[in-house]
C-alpha positions, 0 to 999 in steps of 0.5 A, spaced: 561 587 455 554 588 455 550 591 461 543 588 462 539 593 466 533 590 470 527 594 472 524 590 478 519 595 480 515 594 473 511 588 473 510 586 465 507 579 466 503 576 472 505 569 474 500 564 475 500 562 483 499 555 480 505 555 476 509 551 481 507 544 484 509 537 484 507 530 480 506 524 484 506 517 481 506 510 484 513 508 481 519 506 485 515 504 491 513 511 491 506 509 494 506 502 497 513 502 500 514 509 500 509 515 501 504 511 504 505 509 511 504 502 511 510 497 513 507 490 511 508 488 504 502 484 501 498 485 507 492 481 504 496 476 500 492 478 494 499 480 491 497 481 483 501 479 478 500 480 470 497 474 467 503 469 465 503 463 461 504 457 466 509 454 461 513 461 462 514 460 470 520 457 472 519 451 476 522 454 482 518 460 482 515 462 489 508 462 490 506 469 488 500 470 494 506 468 499 510 474 496 514 478 502 512 472 507 516 467 510 515 462 516 518 462 522 520 455 525 516 449 522 509 451 521 504 450 516 502 456 512 498 456 506 493 461 502 486 459 502 479 462 499 474 459 503 469 464 506 474 470 505 474 477 509 470 480 503 469 480 495 475 484 494 480 480 499 479 473 496 485 470 499 487 469 506 493 466 510 492 459 514 497 458 519 498 452 524 503 450 528 506 449 535 508 454 540 514 459 537 512 458 530 509 463 526 510 468 520 515 474 518 514 479 513 520 481 509 517 488 508 518 492 501 525 490 497 525 484 502 530 488 507 525 489 513 525 496 516 528 500 521 526 501 528 528 506 533 527 505 541 521 508 544 518 508 537 510 506 537 507 502 531 500 501 530 498 494 529 492 491 526 489 484 523 483 480 521 483 473 524 479 467 525 480 461 529 476 455 531 479 454 538 483 459 543 489 462 540 494 466 543 499 470 539 505 475 540 507 480 535 514 482 535 520 485 532 526 481 531 532 480 526 536 475 523 540 474 529 534 472 533 535 479 537 528 482 539 526 489 539 519 489 542 513 485 543 506 484 545 502 478 546 494 478 545 489 473 545 484 471 540 476 470 541 473 464 539 468 466 533 468 460 528 467 462 521 467 470 523 472 474 522 474 479 528 479 485 528 484 486 533 488 492 534 494 494 538 500 499 539 507 496 539 513 500 542 520 498 540 524 496 545 531 497 541 534 500 535 535 496 529 536 497 521 534 491 519 528 488 523 522 484 521 515 484 524 513 477 526 506 474 528 508 468 533 504 463 536 504 462 543 500 456 544 499 450 539 493 452 534 491 454 528 488 460 525 486 465 519 489 471 518 488 477 513 489 485 512 495 485 517 497 492 518 503 496 521 503 503 521 508 508 525 504 511 530 506 518 528 504 519 521 503 525 517 498 530 521 496 524 525 492 521 520 490 513 521 491 511 514 496 516 512 503 518 510 510 517 512 511 523 516 519 524 514 517 524 506 511 528 507 514 533 511 519 534 505 514 535 500 510 540 504 517 544 505 517 544 497 510 549 498 507 546 492 501 550 489 498 543 487 499 536 487 498 531 481 496 524 482 496 518 482 500 519 476 500 518 468 502 511 466 499 508 472 492 510 471 492 506 464 494 499 466 495 493 461 488 491 460 481 494 461 481 489 467 487 492 471 487 499 469 486 504 475 479 505 477 479 511 482 472 508 485 476 502 487 481 506 492 475 509 496 471 506 502 473 501 508 480 498 506 477 491 507 473 493 500 479 495 496 482 490 491 489 489 490 491 491 483 497 490 478 502 496 478 504 498 471 511 499 473 512 492 475 517 490 470 520 483 472 524 484 466 528 489 468 533 489 474 537 494 477 543 492 481 540 485 481 533 487 484 527 487 480 520 490 481 517 484 480 514 484 487 511 491 486 503 492 486 498 497 488 494 495 495 490 501 494 490 503 501 493 510 498 487 512 495 483 518 492 480 520 499 487 519 502 490 523 496 485 529 497 486 529 504 494 530 503 493 535 498 489 539 504 494 538 509 499 540 504 495 546 502 495 544 495 490 544 490 488 537 488 489 535 480 487 528 479 488 524 473 483 518 471 483 514 465 480 516 459 479 509 456 486 507 454 491 502 456 498 504 456 501 506 450 508 502 451 504 495 451 498 493 448 495 501 447 488 498 447 483 504 446 475 504 447 471 505 442 467 512 441 461 509 443 463 505 449 466 512 453 460 513 457 463 509 463 469 513 463 465 520 462 461 518 468 467 516 472 469 523 471 462 526 473 462 522 479 469 524 481 467 531 481 461 529 485 465 525 490 470 531 491 465 537 491 458 534 493 455 534 500 456 528 505 449 525 503 451 525 496 451 518 492 
């Protein structure tokens, strides 16, 4: 038997205070559908799919712009692009029908969400209508049971968009409940950027993180947080690689992007990740704020001029790297510069 003597009073080496941290990547619904508090999937009807040859698409494949949405009752639901909300949000939903019909969001993985009696949610949307319309936002399950609702009227504003905000409180508890937008009167309207957040987000940030997941991460006491990941920043082409500048500013100006981990060819337990995307609602500003809330040093990762090595592995020419170098310099200025900095 060998005896080992440990002298705990003598320090031989200094351990870096930044040794222990966390590495976050927007994968497996880690961002949208996970840490990010948004509960509406494909909230802007901008679901982004990698380029697919039309000949390869099955005849019964769903309209990708309507992914995660379905109609309630016999109503007309289409995706339009005339006079959009913004350049970043080119698609919107046009809904018309009789009273009692509307739209239902299936949520991430198509299984709705769980609600607790008394739990408050913040609902918002952009809407446009040519004639008076009254809507009800509600929680309902497949059996028709209701778990809370609120009715509001739209102003008449022609081609202009108006934003509506309200608080919806759950009147019961359910494990597979769907958010629905129902016409209270016969009519037609356009909808975009439909959002539903728990009112009690982490540190009460309006566009923030789910409290339960964020508190678990805080209990790890990480010295740093690396974001938004590794392969996620590379994309599959120079057009859809991650650009941090697209993830800051008003939500209406942030485009939806294809997610590197959207791999429809792989399935787990019969489910694929074909409906996975990046809304960019969880962006670099939110990441920096979250690091402050965790009291962790931010370690941002940005693209170095190459796409994912797993697929095309495209590399920018040395004389074309100025764009990515400038992105690094701009990020440093964004994080450290004064408020009036460009």
